[in-house]
C-alpha positions in Angstrom: -48.9 16.7 20.5 -47.6 13.4 19.6 -49.6 10.1 19.4 -48.7 7.7 22.2 -48.5 4.9 19.9 -46.9 6.4 17.0 -44.4 4.2 15.2 -41.1 5.6 13.7 -40.9 5.7 9.8 -38.2 3.2 8.7 -37.2 4.5 5.5 -36.8 8.1 4.2 -38.4 7.5 0.8 -39.8 4.7 -1.3 -40.1 5.5 -4.9 -40.8 8.4 -7.3 -44.2 8.4 -9.0 -44.4 10.8 -12.0 -47.3 11.4 -14.1 -51.1 11.1 -13.8 -52.0 7.7 -12.4 -48.2 7.0 -11.9 -48.3 5.5 -15.3 -45.7 7.6 -16.8 -48.0 9.5 -19.1 -47.9 13.3 -18.4 -51.1 14.9 -17.0 -53.2 16.8 -19.5 -51.6 20.3 -20.1 -48.3 19.5 -18.6 -44.9 19.3 -20.3 -43.3 16.0 -20.7 -40.0 15.4 -18.8 -37.4 17.5 -20.3 -39.4 19.6 -22.7 -39.2 23.4 -22.9 -36.1 25.5 -22.2 -36.0 27.5 -19.1 -37.9 30.8 -19.5 -39.6 29.8 -22.8 -43.2 29.5 -21.3 -45.8 31.4 -23.1 -47.2 34.7 -21.5 -50.0 34.0 -19.2 -49.2 30.3 -19.0 -47.6 28.1 -16.4 -46.1 24.6 -16.6 -44.3 22.1 -14.6 -41.6 19.8 -16.1 -39.2 17.2 -14.9 -35.7 18.5 -15.3 -33.7 16.6 -17.7 -30.7 19.0 -18.4 -28.8 21.5 -16.4 -30.0 24.4 -18.4 -33.6 24.0 -16.9 -32.2 24.7 -13.5 -31.8 28.0 -11.7 -28.3 29.1 -11.5 -25.9 30.5 -8.8 -23.8 29.1 -5.8 -26.8 28.5 -3.6 -28.8 26.6 -6.2 -29.3 22.9 -5.1 -31.6 21.7 -7.9 -30.4 18.6 -10.1 -31.6 16.7 -13.2 -34.6 14.6 -12.1 -36.1 17.5 -10.0 -39.2 19.3 -11.1 -39.6 23.0 -12.3 -42.6 24.9 -12.0 -42.5 28.2 -14.0 -44.5 31.0 -15.6 -43.2 34.0 -17.5 -42.1 35.8 -14.1 -40.8 33.1 -11.6 -39.5 29.6 -11.2 -39.5 27.1 -8.5 -37.4 24.0 -8.3 -38.8 21.0 -6.1 -36.4 18.2 -5.5 -37.5 14.5 -6.4 -38.8 12.6 -3.5 -35.8 10.2 -3.4 -33.3 13.3 -2.8 -33.1 13.7 0.9 -30.9 16.7 1.4 -29.8 19.0 4.3 -32.7 19.4 6.7 -35.1 17.2 5.0 -36.1 13.6 5.5 -36.8 13.2 1.8 -37.2 15.2 -1.4 -40.3 16.9 -2.5 -39.4 20.2 -1.1 -38.8 23.7 -2.6 -35.1 24.1 -3.0 -34.7 26.8 -5.4 -36.7 29.9 -6.3 -36.0 32.9 -8.7 -36.9 34.7 -11.7 -37.9 32.6 -14.7 -35.5 34.0 -17.5 -32.6 31.9 -18.5 -29.4 32.2 -16.2 -31.5 33.7 -13.3 -29.9 32.9 -9.9 -31.5 31.4 -6.8 -30.7 32.7 -3.3 -33.0 30.4 -1.3 -31.9 27.3 0.6 -34.9 25.1 1.2 -38.6 25.1 2.3 -39.8 22.1 4.3 -42.8 21.4 6.3 -42.2 22.2 10.2 -44.4 19.9 12.3 -45.3 19.9 15.8 -42.9 22.7 16.6 -40.1 20.2 16.3 -36.9 21.4 14.5 -36.1 17.9 13.3 -39.7 17.0 12.1 -41.0 17.1 8.6 -42.8 15.1 6.0 -41.3 12.1 4.1 -42.6 12.1 0.6 -42.6 9.1 -1.6 -44.3 10.0 -4.9 -44.5 13.1 -7.1 -47.2 13.7 -9.7 -47.4 16.7 -12.0 -50.7 18.1 -13.2 -52.8 21.1 -14.1 -55.7 22.7 -12.5 -59.0 23.5 -14.6 -58.0 27.2 -14.3 -54.5 26.5 -16.1 -52.4 26.5 -13.1 -49.5 24.1 -13.1 -49.4 21.8 -10.0 -46.9 19.2 -8.4 -48.4 16.9 -5.9 -46.2 15.1 -3.4 -47.5 12.4 -1.2 -46.0 10.9 2.0 -46.3 10.7 5.8 -45.2 12.5 8.8 -41.7 11.5 9.8 -42.6 10.6 13.3 -46.1 9.4 12.7 -46.9 7.0 9.9 -50.6 7.4 10.7 -50.5 11.1 9.6 -50.7 11.1 5.7 -49.3 14.3 4.2 -50.3 15.4 0.6 -48.7 18.6 -0.4 -49.7 20.3 -3.8 -47.4 23.1 -5.2 -49.6 25.3 -7.4 -48.4 28.1 -9.7 -50.7 30.2 -11.8 -49.9 31.8 -15.1 -49.4 35.4 -14.1 -48.5 34.7 -10.6 -45.2 35.9 -8.8 -45.9 33.4 -5.9 -46.1 29.6 -5.3 -49.1 28.2 -3.4 -48.2 25.5 -1.2 -51.2 23.6 0.3 -50.6 20.5 2.4 -53.5 18.2 3.4 -53.1 16.2 6.5 -55.2 13.0 7.0 -55.3 11.3 10.4 -55.4 7.6 9.3 -55.6 6.4 13.0 -58.9 4.6 14.0 -58.6 5.5 17.7 -56.4 8.6 18.3 -57.3 12.2 17.5 -54.5 14.8 16.8 -55.0 18.0 18.5 -52.7 21.2 19.1 -50.4 19.9 16.3 -48.3 22.9 15.0 -47.9 23.2 11.1 -45.7 25.5 9.3 -42.5 25.5 7.3 -38.8 25.6 8.2 -37.4 28.2 5.7 -33.6 27.9 5.3 -32.8 31.3 3.5 -29.2 30.3 2.8 -28.2 32.9 0.4 -30.5 35.7 1.6 -30.8 37.6 4.9 -33.8 36.8 7.2 -36.2 39.8 7.7 -39.0 39.4 10.2 -42.1 41.8 9.8 -41.8 44.5 12.4 -38.6 43.3 13.6 -36.2 43.8 10.7 -33.0 41.9 10.0 -30.7 40.1 12.6 -33.5 39.0 14.9 -32.8 36.0 17.0 -35.5 34.3 18.9 -39.2 34.1 19.1 -41.4 36.2 16.9 -45.0 36.8 15.7 -46.0 38.7 12.6 -47.9 38.5 9.2 -44.9 37.7 7.0 -41.2 36.8 6.9 -38.8 37.5 4.2 -35.3 36.8 2.8 -33.4 39.7 1.1 -30.4 39.2 -1.1 -28.8 41.2 -3.9 -31.2 41.3 -6.7 -34.0 39.4 -5.0 -36.5 39.3 -2.1 -38.5 36.3 -1.1 -41.6 36.6 1.1 -43.5 33.9 3.0 -47.0 34.1 4.5 -50.3 32.3 5.1 -54.0 33.0 4.8 -54.3 31.0 8.1 -53.6 34.2 10.2 -50.3 35.4 11.7 -47.2 33.5 11.8 -45.4 32.6 15.0 -42.2 30.7 15.7 -38.5 31.4 16.0 -35.7 32.7 13.9 -32.0 32.4 14.2 -29.1 32.4 12.0 -30.3 31.8 8.4 -33.2 29.6 9.2 -36.8 30.8 10.2 -39.3 28.2 11.8 -42.8 29.6 11.1 -45.8 28.1 12.4 -49.1 29.0 10.7 -51.9 27.1 12.4 -52.8 24.2 14.9 -54.2 21.1 13.6 -57.3 19.5 15.3 -57.8 16.3 13.5 -60.4 13.8 14.9 -59.6 10.4 14.0 -60.0 9.4 10.3 -60.4 13.1 9.3 -58.3 15.6 7.2 -57.4 19.3 7.3 -55.7 21.5 4.7 -53.2 24.3 5.3 -52.0 26.9 2.7 -48.8 28.9 2.6 -47.3 31.1 0.0 -43.8 31.9 -1.1 -43.4 34.8 -3.3 -40.4 36.0 -5.5 -39.7 39.7 -6.0 -37.0 40.9 -8.3 -34.6 43.4 -6.5 -34.2 44.3 -2.9 -37.7 45.4 -2.5 -39.2 44.8 1.0 -42.1 47.1 0.3 -43.2 45.1 -2.6 -42.8 41.8 -0.6 -45.0 43.3 2.1 -47.6 44.3 -0.5 -47.7 40.8 -2.0 -47.9 39.2 1.4 -50.6 41.4 2.4 -52.7 40.5 -0.8 -52.2 36.8 0.2 -53.0 37.0 3.9 -55.7 39.5 3.9 -54.0 41.9 6.3 -52.9 45.5 5.8 -49.4 45.9 4.3 -47.1 46.5 7.4 -43.9 45.4 9.0 -41.2 47.1 7.0 -39.1 49.2 9.1 -38.0 52.8 7.9 -34.4 52.9 6.9 -32.4 55.4 9.0 -30.6 58.1 7.1 -27.5 59.5 8.8 -24.5 61.2 7.3 -21.9 58.7 6.2 -18.2 58.5 6.6 -16.0 55.6 6.4 -13.7 53.2 8.7 -10.7 51.6 7.1 -8.5 49.1 8.9 -5.1 48.1 8.0 -3.2 45.1 9.5 -0.4 42.7 8.4 -2.1 39.3 7.5 -5.7 38.4 8.2 -7.7 39.7 11.4 -11.1 40.5 12.6 -12.1 44.0 13.5 -15.1 44.7 15.9 -16.5 48.2 15.7 -18.4 49.4 18.7 -20.3 52.7 19.0 -19.4 54.7 22.1 -20.7 57.8 24.0 -24.1 57.4 22.5 -23.1 56.4 19.0 -25.0 53.0 18.2 -23.2 50.0 16.9 -22.9 50.3 13.1 -24.2 47.6 10.6 -21.3 46.9 8.4 -22.7 44.0 6.6 -25.6 41.6 6.3 -25.9 37.9 7.0 -24.4 36.8 3.8 -21.9 39.6 3.2 -18.6 37.9 2.6 -16.5 40.5 4.3 -18.8 41.9 7.3 -21.8 41.0 9.3 -23.3 43.2 11.9 -20.6 45.4 13.5 -17.7 42.8 12.6 -15.5 42.8 9.5 -12.9 40.5 8.2 -9.6 42.4 7.3 -7.2 40.7 4.8 -4.5 43.4 5.0 -7.0 46.1 4.5 -10.7 46.6 4.8 -13.1 49.6 4.6 -16.8 50.2 5.1 -19.1 53.1 4.9 -20.2 53.9 8.6 -22.6 56.8 10.1 -20.6 59.6 11.6 -20.1 59.2 15.2 -17.5 58.0 17.9 -16.3 54.4 17.8 -14.1 51.9 19.5 -12.2 49.5 17.1 -10.8 46.1 18.5 -8.6 44.3 16.0 -7.7 40.6 16.8 -6.4 37.4 15.4 -7.3 34.8 18.0 -6.1 34.1 21.4 -2.4 33.5 20.6 -2.0 37.1 19.5 -2.1 40.6 21.2 -5.1 42.8 20.5 -5.4 46.3 19.3 -8.0 48.8 20.7 -8.4 52.3 19.4 -11.0 55.0 19.5 -11.7 57.1 16.4 -14.2 59.7 15.5 -15.8 59.2 12.0 -16.8 62.4 10.2 -19.2 62.8 7.5 -17.5 62.3 4.1 -14.3 61.3 5.7 -12.3 58.0 6.5 -11.0 57.2 9.8 -8.0 54.9 9.5 -6.7 52.3 12.0 -3.3 50.7 11.8 -3.3 47.5 13.9 0.0 45.9 14.9 -0.7 42.4 16.2 2.2 40.3 17.8 2.2 36.6 18.6 2.6 36.5 22.2 2.3 32.5 22.7 4.7 29.8 21.8 2.8 26.8 20.7 5.7 25.1 19.2 4.9 21.6 18.3 1.1 22.3 18.3 -1.3 23.6 15.7 -4.7 25.4 16.4 -7.5 23.2 14.9 -11.3 23.7 14.6 -12.6 20.3 13.8 -16.3 21.2 13.0 -17.4 24.2 11.0 -19.7 24.8 8.1 -19.8 26.5 4.8 -22.6 27.1 2.2 -22.7 23.3 1.8 -24.8 23.4 4.9 -28.2 25.4 4.8 -27.2 27.2 8.1 -24.3 29.0 6.4 -23.8 31.2 3.3 -19.9 31.3 3.5 -18.0 29.8 0.5 -14.8 28.1 1.2 -12.6 31.1 0.5 -14.8 33.2 2.9 -14.5 30.5 5.4 -10.9 30.4 5.4 -10.6 34.1 5.7 -12.7 33.9 8.9 -10.4 31.0 10.1 -7.2 32.8 9.5 -8.7 35.8 11.2 -9.0 33.8 14.5 -5.3 32.3 14.1 -6.4 28.9 13.1 -4.1 26.6 11.3 -6.2 23.4 10.8 -9.9 23.4 9.8 -12.3 20.5 9.1 -15.1 21.4 6.7 -18.2 19.3 8.2 -21.2 20.2 6.2 -24.4 18.7 7.2 -24.9 15.3 5.4 -22.8 16.4 2.5 -18.9 16.8 1.7 -17.6 20.0 0.7 -14.5 20.0 -1.5 -11.6 22.1 0.1 -11.4 24.4 -3.1 -9.1 27.3 -3.4 -7.8 29.8 -0.8 -6.7 27.5 1.9 -3.1 28.8 1.9 -1.8 28.9 5.4 -4.1 26.2 6.5 -4.4 22.4 6.8 -7.8 21.7 5.2 -9.6 18.6 6.1 -12.8 17.5 4.1 -15.4 15.7 6.3 -19.0 15.4 6.9 -21.4 16.1 9.9 -23.7 13.0 9.9 -27.1 14.4 11.1 -29.1 11.5 12.0 -31.7 13.5 14.0 -33.3 14.5 10.5 -34.3 10.8 9.9 -37.0 8.7 11.3 -34.5 7.1 13.8 -32.3 9.7 15.3 -29.3 8.6 17.1 -27.2 11.9 17.2 -24.5 13.9 15.2 -21.2 12.6 14.3 -18.3 14.3 12.3 -16.3 11.9 10.1 -13.0 12.9 8.7 -11.1 12.9 6.5 -13.3 12.0 3.4 -12.9 12.3 -0.2 -15.2 14.9 -1.6 -15.7 12.9 -5.0 -16.7 9.8 -3.1 -20.2 10.9 -2.1 -21.6 11.7 1.3 -22.1 8.8 3.8 -25.5 7.3 4.5 -27.4 9.3 7.3 -31.0 8.3 7.2 -32.0 5.6 9.7 -28.5 4.5 10.4 -26.8 3.6 13.8 -23.6 4.3 15.2 -22.2 0.9 14.1 -23.2 1.7 10.5 -21.4 5.1 10.7 -18.3 3.5 12.2 -18.3 0.8 9.4 -18.7 3.3 6.7 -15.9 5.6 8.3 -13.7 2.5 8.7 -14.0 1.6 5.1 -13.1 5.3 4.0 -10.0 5.0 6.6 -11.6 8.0 8.5 -12.2 8.8 12.2 -15.6 9.3 13.9 -16.3 12.0 16.4 -19.3 12.3 18.7 -20.6 15.8 18.4 -22.3 17.7 21.3 -22.9 14.3 22.9 -25.2 15.9 25.7 -27.4 18.0 23.5 -30.9 16.8 24.4 -32.2 16.8 20.8 -29.1 15.8 18.8 -26.5 14.4 21.2 -25.8 10.7 21.0 -25.4 10.2 24.7 -28.6 12.0 25.5 -30.6 10.1 22.8 -29.4 6.6 23.8 -29.9 7.3 27.6 -26.4 7.1 28.7 -26.0 6.6 32.4 -22.5 7.6 33.7 -22.6 5.2 36.7 -23.6 2.1 34.9 -21.4 -0.9 34.8 -18.7 -1.0 32.1 -20.4 -3.9 30.2 -23.6 -1.9 30.2 -22.1 1.2 28.9 -20.3 -0.8 26.2 -23.6 -2.4 25.1 -25.3 1.1 24.9 -22.8 3.0 23.3 -20.9 0.7 21.1 -17.7 2.7 21.6 -16.4 2.5 18.0 -15.8 6.1 17.8 -12.2 7.8 18.1 -13.0 11.2 19.2 -15.4 12.8 21.6 -16.4 16.5 21.4 -16.1 17.5 25.2 -16.8 21.2 24.2 -19.3 22.1 21.5 -19.5 25.8 20.5 -19.9 28.1 23.5 -22.1 25.6 25.4 -20.3 25.8 28.8 -23.0 24.0 30.8 -22.9 20.9 28.5 -19.1 21.1 28.4 -19.0 20.2 32.3 -21.3 17.3 31.8 -19.7 16.0 28.7 -16.1 16.3 30.4 -17.4 13.9 33.2 -18.9 11.6 30.7 -15.5 11.3 28.7 -13.5 10.8 32.1 -15.9 7.9 32.9 -15.1 6.3 29.6 -11.4 6.7 30.2 -11.9 5.1 33.7 -13.3 1.9 32.2 -10.7 1.4 29.6 -11.9 3.4 26.5 -9.9 6.0 25.1 -11.6 8.4 22.8 -9.6 11.6 22.2 -11.2 14.7 23.7 -11.8 17.4 21.3 -13.5 20.8 20.9 -15.1 22.3 17.8 -17.1 25.6 17.1 -19.7 24.4 14.7 -19.3 27.7 13.2 -21.6 28.9 10.3 -20.4 32.4 10.3 -17.8 34.7 11.9 -20.1 36.5 14.4 -21.8 34.7 17.2 -20.3 31.5 16.5 -16.8 32.4 15.8 -14.5 29.8 14.5 -12.0 28.5 16.9 -14.1 29.0 20.1 -13.4 26.3 21.2 -10.3 25.0 19.3 -8.3 21.8 19.6 -4.5 22.2 19.9 -3.1 19.2 18.0 0.4 18.1 19.0 2.4 17.4 15.8 5.9 17.3 14.6 5.7 20.6 12.9 5.4 24.3 13.6 3.3 25.5 10.7 0.6 24.2 8.5 3.2 23.9 5.6 5.0 21.3 7.7 2.0 19.2 8.5 -0.4 16.9 6.4 -3.9 15.8 7.0 -2.5 12.4 7.9 -0.2 13.9 10.5 -3.3 15.6 12.2 -5.4 12.3 12.1 -2.4 10.3 13.5 -2.1 13.0 16.4 -6.0 12.7 17.0 -5.7 8.9 17.1 -2.7 9.2 19.6 -4.8 11.5 21.9 -2.1 14.2 21.4 -4.6 17.0 21.8 -5.7 19.9 24.0 -9.0 21.3 24.1 -9.1 25.1 24.7 -10.7 28.5 24.3 -7.3 30.0 23.9 -4.8 28.9 26.8 -2.2 26.6 25.7 -1.8 23.9 28.6 0.4 20.8 28.4 1.5 18.2 31.0 4.4 15.7 31.1 5.7 12.8 33.1 9.4 12.6 32.3 9.5 12.3 28.6 5.8 11.1 28.3 3.5 14.0 27.1 0.0 14.4 26.5 -1.9 11.3 25.1 1.1 8.9 26.0 1.5 5.8 28.4 4.1 6.5 31.2 5.2 2.8 31.3 6.5 1.5 34.7 6.2 4.8 36.2 5.2 3.6 39.8 2.8 5.0 42.3 4.6 8.3 42.8 5.3 10.4 39.6 6.5 14.0 38.9 4.0 15.9 36.8 5.3 18.9 34.9 2.7 21.6 33.9 3.2 24.3 31.2 0.7 27.1 30.5 0.8 30.0 28.1 -2.1 32.5 27.5 -2.4 35.8 25.9 -2.8 38.7 28.4 -6.5 39.2 27.4 -7.2 35.4 28.1 -5.5 35.1 31.5 -6.1 32.0 33.5 -6.7 32.1 37.2 -6.1 28.5 38.2 -5.1 25.0 37.1 -6.5 21.8 38.5 -4.9 18.3 38.4 -7.3 15.4 37.9 -6.5 12.0 38.7 -9.1 9.5 37.5 -11.4 12.4 37.2 -11.2 13.5 40.8 -9.1 16.7 41.7 -5.7 16.1 43.1 -5.0 18.6 45.9 -5.9 22.0 45.8 -6.2 24.2 42.6 -3.0 25.8 41.7 -3.1 29.7 41.5 -1.5 31.1 38.4 0.1 34.5 38.6 -1.3 37.2 36.3 0.5 38.4 33.2 2.8 41.2 33.7 1.0 43.7 31.6 -2.7 44.7 30.7 -5.0 43.1 28.1 -3.4 45.0 25.2 0.2 44.3 26.2 2.5 42.0 24.2 3.5 40.1 27.5 2.0 36.7 27.7 1.0 34.7 30.8 3.6 32.1 31.3 3.6 29.6 34.0 5.5 26.3 34.8 5.3 24.1 37.8 6.3 20.4 38.8 4.8 18.6 41.7 4.4 15.0 42.9 1.3 13.0 42.2 0.8 9.9 44.3 -1.5 7.0 42.8 -2.8 3.9 44.4 -3.3 1.9 41.0 -3.0 2.7 37.4 -4.9 5.8 36.4 -5.1 8.7 34.1 -3.8 12.1 34.9 -5.0 15.3 33.2 -4.9 19.0 33.7 -7.8 21.7 33.5 -7.1 25.5 33.3 -9.8 28.0 34.2 -10.2 31.8 34.2 -12.9 34.2 34.9 -12.1 37.1 32.6 -14.5 37.3 29.5 -13.3 37.9 26.2 -15.2 40.9 25.6 -14.7 43.2 23.6 -13.0 40.8 21.3 -16.1 38.5 21.3 -19.6 39.3 22.1 -20.6 39.6 25.7 -23.2 36.7 25.4 -22.7 34.0 25.3 -19.7 34.7 27.4 -16.3 33.0 26.7 -13.9 32.6 29.3 -10.5 30.9 29.6 -10.7 27.2 29.8 -8.6 24.3 28.6 -8.2 20.5 29.4 -5.4 18.1 28.2 -6.0 14.7 27.0 -4.5 12.4 29.8 -1.4 10.7 30.4 -1.9 7.0 31.2 0.1 6.0 34.3 1.3 2.4 34.7 1.5 2.6 38.4 1.8 -1.1 39.0 4.8 -1.2 36.5 3.3 -4.0 34.4 4.2 -2.3 31.2 0.6 -1.8 30.3 -2.4 0.3 31.5 -5.1 -1.4 33.6 -8.3 0.4 33.8 -9.2 1.2 37.4 -12.9 0.7 37.0 -14.4 -2.8 37.5 -17.8 -4.3 37.4 
């Protein structure tokens, strides 16, 4: 429930307050900032220190702590809480647990972040302004952070992190104070958003890999050498889990005006992959019987080995009663679920049984399907030969929005990211981590790699959507994202000589058009005043969201009709290589070059600015009017033009029809496309060319859309289904022969 008269917070954080009374003197029993090496705490004691040197932080590729943060530790465990002015990833401020692990020197963290999760709202948390270390009378070390609800400044939030001397868990107690003199707060969910990041989520009673709603006594994150457990004494947890993030509610607030209520949660650290011990600790904290650990199945093991020239993706499905295998966990660099990345050769242990192996390298290549029987203690080998069946000369396949472990929703490092991209036949990739810039790093051979940032303003007090900005210099620092508008983002991008893309524009929670109340039929002047229109690219297809794609397509066409010309793009937003596979959709960027070695980042940016792009799930679709191709202006063309259409598609992504759109309206009947000459696994592409006459009454835009009904299963999961689809950016037709384009829409 939200207060009707709640006012948005207008700053992410105000200041850091450290020490009793905020006067700079450490509280009795606490360490001064920077004193005490990591792991040197006395037995049976606990302490909190302000981190003054990197050696006091937890190690590992997933660690996010920095100098200036706070370390709570005892002889067993250590937790890093970031400083209040350090808003990062999914938090509107610092003051949150960002690392956790053993307290010994050099110990590694595999946790992402734990932030308050308020009112069952994925983007709502607390905004902390001060941090005060201290010590309880029983000797427990404490750190108290104080602030307000991101969406309601009348709801004061005071969270105390408490670590006892012999404890293996951190107590997190948040006191909520309703400061409003008139309004009650009832049925207000409180819990935590746990970004597991480098560990695999495990839901009690449901196991790993659960996607969707859940109820249970505890949740956990499991990684090599460490297990985390989260629970609460308030009762059972409920919420939803997906990918690497679990949103867990623990209770409902019922706050009368000018009253308060406290909520406790616990985060435990267990060395080793030890779910039974994690469940035992959780039970000791929540008062329930230890339960929820599923018995591991023990079956005779063999192995599957796949060999292929280059990089590919192999899907292993059980057939004739054999279940799908689990080849790897959520953060396994080479495999997840029943999918593995093959870089020349890859093998995995697998239960004995009968399997179908599907090897693919994206929609420009043939696929290999083979059945094998895996016997105990033996290896079944599959040799896959993949042929390029499409000629995309003068175009490179790009994915302009994807994530690495620089975002909390992904645990892929850049090298693993590149392997997944190459396995889908991609040639250009943009690293767009949330509110951060990831350096391209090594391993990008065979790719044009673009460093960028996905600016997520929905995580601030004044959300206006999400935007990708590229290219950016990694060492320049991330662009501002908290309480900024599109004009601010466009200005910052312009200063960096970068382009701005509106990401998933119609998403009801994070889409710019949805949040600003865009009305497609409004007048041009009204649209300009609402949108600002300083962006260069418009993501018409985001991930596998087909419903929003059709709405965004109409929005984009409306902008073209009133004289604005953002380039249509598509991006996967991929965080992994299963479920949100990179390159679905992709953007074919039309460039002067046939391989990544011949093309630069600048070439890609110039092509996008020139609208020389095709959005697609695989089919390669282009149009031309004479020598004018996609993105160009056909000057002095007249009102009757000949439009040439060219289509190529792999046999397993066959297109059924092509539509020609003039000003957004379909011109004539859909054009039926003959099927490819062979079956899905053949090396014969679907190739189609046609030319016909288009008659216009005024200057207008002409584009083409290709559609098919065949799903990409078994190459991709059945749900959400991916089917053949592509849309070209337009050709602008100068029908009145004025030498320029006059938008058809008027006031």
